[in-house]
C-alpha positions in Angstrom: 1.8 -14.2 35.4 -1.0 -13.5 37.7 -4.6 -14.4 36.7 -6.8 -11.3 36.4 -10.5 -11.5 35.5 -10.5 -7.9 34.4 -9.3 -8.8 31.0 -11.6 -11.8 30.4 -14.8 -11.8 28.3 -17.5 -14.4 29.1 -18.6 -14.6 25.5 -21.4 -17.2 25.9 -23.5 -14.7 27.8 -23.2 -12.0 25.2 -25.8 -11.4 22.5 -24.6 -11.5 18.9 -23.4 -8.1 17.6 -20.9 -5.4 18.6 -19.8 -4.9 22.2 -17.3 -2.2 23.4 -14.8 -2.9 26.2 -12.4 -0.3 27.7 -9.2 -1.1 29.4 -6.7 1.2 31.2 -3.2 -0.1 30.9 -0.3 1.1 33.0 3.0 -0.1 34.5 1.2 -2.4 36.9 -0.3 -4.3 34.0 3.1 -4.9 32.5 4.5 -6.1 35.8 1.6 -8.6 36.1 2.5 -9.8 32.6 6.1 -10.5 33.8 7.7 -7.5 32.1 10.1 -6.5 34.9 12.9 -4.9 32.8 12.0 -2.3 30.2 13.5 0.8 28.8 10.4 2.9 29.3 8.2 4.1 32.2 4.9 5.8 33.0 2.8 3.8 30.6 -0.7 5.3 30.4 -2.7 3.7 27.6 -6.3 3.1 26.9 -7.3 0.1 24.9 -10.7 0.1 23.3 -11.9 -3.3 22.1 -14.8 -3.5 19.6 -15.9 -7.2 20.1 -18.2 -8.3 17.3 -19.8 -11.6 18.2 -20.9 -13.8 15.3 -22.2 -17.4 15.4 -18.9 -19.2 14.8 -16.3 -16.5 15.3 -15.5 -13.2 16.9 -14.1 -10.1 15.2 -11.9 -8.1 17.6 -10.7 -4.6 16.8 -8.2 -3.1 19.3 -7.6 0.7 19.3 -4.6 1.8 21.4 -4.2 5.4 22.5 -2.0 6.8 25.2 1.5 7.9 26.1 4.7 6.5 27.5 8.0 8.1 28.8 11.0 6.9 26.8 14.6 7.9 26.4 15.4 9.7 23.1 17.6 7.6 20.8 19.4 10.8 19.7 20.1 12.8 22.9 19.3 10.4 25.7 16.8 12.7 27.5 13.4 11.3 28.5 10.3 12.5 26.7 6.7 11.6 26.6 5.8 9.7 23.4 2.3 9.4 22.1 1.1 5.8 21.4 -1.5 5.1 18.8 -2.2 2.0 16.8 -4.9 -0.4 15.9 -5.0 -4.2 15.5 -7.5 -6.7 14.2 -7.9 -10.3 15.5 -10.3 -13.0 14.5 -11.2 -15.7 17.1 -12.7 -18.8 15.5 -14.6 -21.4 17.5 -13.8 -25.1 16.9 -15.7 -28.2 17.9 -12.7 -30.0 19.3 -10.7 -29.6 22.5 -7.5 -29.7 20.4 -7.8 -26.1 19.2 -4.1 -25.5 20.0 -3.1 -28.1 17.3 -4.9 -26.1 14.5 -2.7 -24.0 12.4 -2.8 -20.4 13.7 -2.3 -17.3 11.6 -1.1 -14.1 13.1 -4.5 -12.6 12.9 -6.6 -15.7 13.5 -6.8 -17.7 16.7 -8.8 -20.9 17.3 -10.4 -21.8 20.6 -12.7 -24.7 21.5 -16.4 -24.0 21.9 -16.2 -25.5 25.4 -14.1 -22.5 26.5 -16.7 -20.1 28.0 -14.2 -17.2 28.7 -11.6 -15.5 26.5 -8.6 -14.1 28.3 -7.5 -11.0 26.4 -4.5 -10.0 28.6 -1.8 -11.6 26.4 -3.2 -9.9 23.2 -3.5 -6.6 25.0 0.0 -6.8 26.2 1.3 -7.8 22.8 -0.6 -5.0 21.0 0.6 -2.4 23.5 4.2 -3.5 23.1 3.8 -3.4 19.3 2.5 0.1 19.4 5.7 1.4 20.9 7.9 2.5 18.0 11.5 1.1 17.6 12.9 4.5 16.9 12.2 7.0 19.6 13.3 10.6 18.8 12.0 13.9 20.3 9.4 15.4 18.0 10.4 18.7 16.3 9.3 21.9 18.0 6.7 24.2 16.5 9.4 26.4 14.9 10.9 23.4 13.1 14.0 23.0 15.3 14.7 19.6 16.8 13.2 18.9 20.3 16.4 17.2 21.5 18.7 18.6 24.1 20.8 21.3 22.3 24.0 20.4 24.2 23.7 16.8 23.1 23.1 17.8 19.5 26.1 20.2 19.6 28.3 17.3 20.8 26.9 15.0 18.2 27.7 17.5 15.4 31.2 17.9 16.7 31.7 14.2 16.7 30.3 13.7 13.2 32.6 16.4 11.6 35.3 14.8 9.4 38.7 14.6 10.9 41.0 17.2 9.3 44.3 15.4 10.2 46.3 14.2 7.2 45.8 10.5 6.3 48.7 8.1 6.4 48.3 7.1 2.8 50.1 3.7 2.7 48.3 2.9 -0.6 49.8 5.9 -2.5 52.3 3.7 -4.4 49.6 1.4 -5.5 47.6 4.2 -7.0 50.6 5.0 -9.2 50.8 1.4 -10.4 47.0 1.4 -11.1 47.3 4.6 -13.2 50.3 3.1 -15.1 48.3 -0.1 -15.8 45.3 1.9 -17.0 47.5 3.9 -19.4 48.9 0.6 -20.9 45.4 -0.7 -21.5 44.4 2.5 -23.3 47.4 2.2 -25.6 46.6 -1.4 -26.6 
């Protein structure tokens, strides 16, 4: 991972209160984070960070908005998927250098007061990746029809139809025994 000052905040020079930071995230950002292989392309996201500086902690609110090109899970064709999500993170200041040894919560991170700069690149990467949904299907068209490739949908429908060939019912004899046993129980 390359070191990039663009995603750092020198918090000691900031006045207490809210500060807004904007970051444009694209495929180059992912490559700089070491994300070489991925199943999407053309990432174009804007991350807006509302950084609220308090005396002993910082409240961070990340808003993610943008788009990404992904393959459809149903038909396989690429389409542009809208990204939108928001995440909260609290950064607490500690008096010791051993901030890494403190128990971290998913939404709370501890850093020592001696750190003068906060690098947000890992959190931005994590939040952008979390904003990409696991299931990726073309949105429906305005008329309510699926947005997927019609030929692929036709093929999927053909493959999902039940097979009309007669079954080789090797259990047919067992069914007769089962019925016979049930009749005996009813009589008793």
